[in-house]
C-alpha positions in Angstrom: 153.0 70.3 174.3 152.8 73.5 176.4 153.2 71.5 179.6 156.4 69.9 178.3 157.6 73.3 177.3 156.9 74.9 180.7 158.6 72.0 182.5 161.7 72.2 180.3 161.9 76.0 180.7 161.7 75.6 184.5 164.8 73.3 184.2 166.6 75.8 181.9 166.4 73.4 178.9 165.9 74.1 175.4 162.2 74.4 174.4 162.0 74.2 170.6 159.8 71.0 170.4 158.8 70.2 167.0 156.6 67.1 166.7 158.6 64.0 166.2 162.1 65.3 165.4 164.6 62.5 164.8 168.4 62.8 165.4 170.1 61.8 162.1 167.1 62.6 160.0 167.3 64.2 156.6 168.5 67.6 156.1 166.5 69.9 153.9 169.0 69.7 151.0 168.8 65.8 151.3 165.1 65.8 151.2 165.1 68.2 148.2 167.5 65.7 146.3 165.4 62.8 147.3 162.3 64.6 145.9 164.2 65.6 142.7 165.1 62.1 142.1 161.6 61.1 141.8 161.4 63.1 138.5 159.8 61.0 135.7 157.4 59.1 138.0 153.7 59.4 137.6 153.0 61.0 140.9 149.5 61.8 142.1 150.1 63.6 145.4 152.4 64.9 148.1 152.2 65.8 151.8 154.1 68.1 154.2 153.4 67.9 157.9 154.6 69.2 161.2 154.9 73.0 160.6 154.0 74.9 163.7 154.9 78.7 163.4 154.7 79.2 167.3 157.3 76.5 168.0 159.6 78.0 165.2 160.0 81.7 165.7 162.8 82.0 163.3 160.6 80.5 160.5 163.2 77.9 159.5 160.6 75.2 159.6 158.2 77.2 157.4 161.0 77.9 154.9 162.0 74.2 154.7 158.3 73.2 154.3 157.9 75.9 151.5 160.9 74.3 149.7 159.5 70.8 149.9 155.9 72.0 148.8 157.7 73.9 145.7 159.6 70.6 144.8 156.2 68.5 145.1 154.4 70.8 142.9 157.1 70.9 140.5 156.9 67.0 140.4 153.1 67.1 140.2 153.1 69.5 137.2 155.7 67.6 135.4 153.6 64.2 136.0 150.5 66.1 134.8 152.2 67.2 131.4 153.8 63.9 130.9 151.2 61.2 132.2 152.8 58.3 130.7 156.1 58.8 132.5 
C-alpha cells in the first residue's frame, strides 16, 4: 500500500487509499438504515473491517465504523433481550 501511495504522490494523484473502496457503495446513512432494518432478527454477531487511521487523518472512516459498531451492538442487545425474535 505504501508503494502505491508513493507512486501516486509522485504523479500528483490523491493518496487516500482505503482497502477495497467501491464507487456506488453504501453511504454511512444507508448502511445505518440497513442495519436498523434488521431489528427483530435473532442476530448472533457483527463485523466491521477496513478501518485504517493512518490512511484517514480526518477520522471519517473511524467515525463511520463507530456508528456501525454502535448499531450492531444495539441489535445484539435487543436480540439477547428477546431471543425468540
